[in-house]
C-alpha distance (Angstrom), angle and dihedral (degrees) to the residues before:
residue distance angle dihedral
M1 . . .
R2 3.80 . .
S3 3.78 119.3 .
L4 3.72 119.5 -91.6
Q5 3.82 89.9 -114.7
D6 3.76 92.2 55.0
A7 3.80 92.3 48.3
V8 3.81 93.3 48.1
Y9 3.85 90.0 49.3
N10 3.81 93.6 52.0
W11 3.77 92.5 45.6
L12 3.82 93.5 47.8
T13 3.76 94.0 48.1
I14 3.78 93.9 53.7
K15 3.79 91.4 39.2
V16 3.71 91.0 59.7
V17 3.74 90.3 51.3
A18 3.79 92.6 48.0
E19 3.78 92.3 49.9
N20 3.75 92.7 52.7
R21 3.83 93.1 43.1
P22 3.80 104.0 41.5
D23 3.78 92.3 167.8
D24 3.79 92.1 53.9
L25 3.85 100.4 104.4
S26 3.85 94.2 -172.3
A27 3.73 95.0 52.0
N28 3.82 90.8 47.8
E29 3.77 94.5 48.1
T30 3.85 90.8 46.8
A31 3.83 92.0 50.5
D32 3.81 89.4 49.9
F33 3.77 90.3 47.2
F34 3.78 92.6 51.4
Y35 3.83 91.6 45.3
E36 3.84 89.7 54.9
M37 3.76 89.9 50.2
L38 3.81 88.9 54.2
K39 3.74 90.1 53.0
E40 3.77 98.4 43.7
D41 3.78 102.4 34.9
H42 3.76 97.5 36.3
N43 3.73 102.9 25.1
L44 3.79 95.2 -127.0
T45 3.80 116.3 175.9
D46 3.78 99.4 -179.9
I47 3.79 140.1 13.9
E48 3.83 126.5 -166.7
I49 3.81 121.6 -171.3
H50 3.77 126.4 -164.3
R51 3.84 123.1 -177.3
D52 3.75 131.5 -164.2
E53 3.76 129.1 166.6
E54 3.77 94.7 -81.0
M55 3.83 107.5 28.3
Y56 3.71 148.2 26.4
Q57 3.75 110.3 -140.3
V58 3.75 116.5 -158.9
E59 3.82 127.9 -169.1
C60 3.82 117.7 -165.5
K61 3.71 124.7 -169.4
T62 3.84 127.0 -159.6
E63 3.72 129.2 172.4
E64 3.78 88.8 -92.8
E65 3.73 108.2 35.9
V66 3.81 151.8 -4.1
R67 3.79 118.1 -115.3
K68 3.77 127.0 -168.0
F69 3.74 127.7 -156.2
R70 3.86 133.8 -176.5
F71 3.78 123.9 -157.0
P72 3.77 127.3 -179.6
T73 3.80 111.7 -107.5
E74 3.80 90.4 -131.9
L75 3.80 91.2 56.8
I76 3.77 96.7 47.5
E77 3.81 93.2 46.4
L78 3.80 95.1 44.7
I79 3.73 96.9 102.5
L80 3.84 93.3 43.0
N81 3.86 89.4 51.8
Q82 3.83 90.0 50.5
I83 3.79 91.4 51.5
E84 3.78 90.9 46.8
E85 3.80 93.9 49.3
E86 3.87 95.9 46.3
P87 3.82 106.5 25.0
H88 3.79 92.5 161.1
K89 3.91 87.1 68.9
F90 3.75 94.2 52.9
K91 3.82 106.0 49.4
N92 3.85 114.3 -173.7
Y93 3.83 109.9 -122.3
H94 3.78 110.8 -164.2
C-alpha cells in the first residue's frame, strides 16, 4: 500500500486536471478512481483543499486522525500546464 501522502498527491494532481477539463472523461474517471482508493485504502471520510499562489494545503480526516499535507502549486499543476502548453499531445477522447 502506498503512503497516504503519495495517494493524496496522485489524486490531487489528476483532480486539478479534471476540474480544468470537465469534458475529459479519462481525467474525471481517473480522479474518481483515485478518490475511491483514498476512501477504501486509507479510510478517509473527508478531504479539504485550500490553494494559494505557492501551495495546496490538504486536510484529510479518517476515523482515527486528521492529517495535513502541503504540496507546491507548481508541482500539482505540472501536468495541467503541460496539457495546456501542448494540447495536440493530449487529445480529449469523449
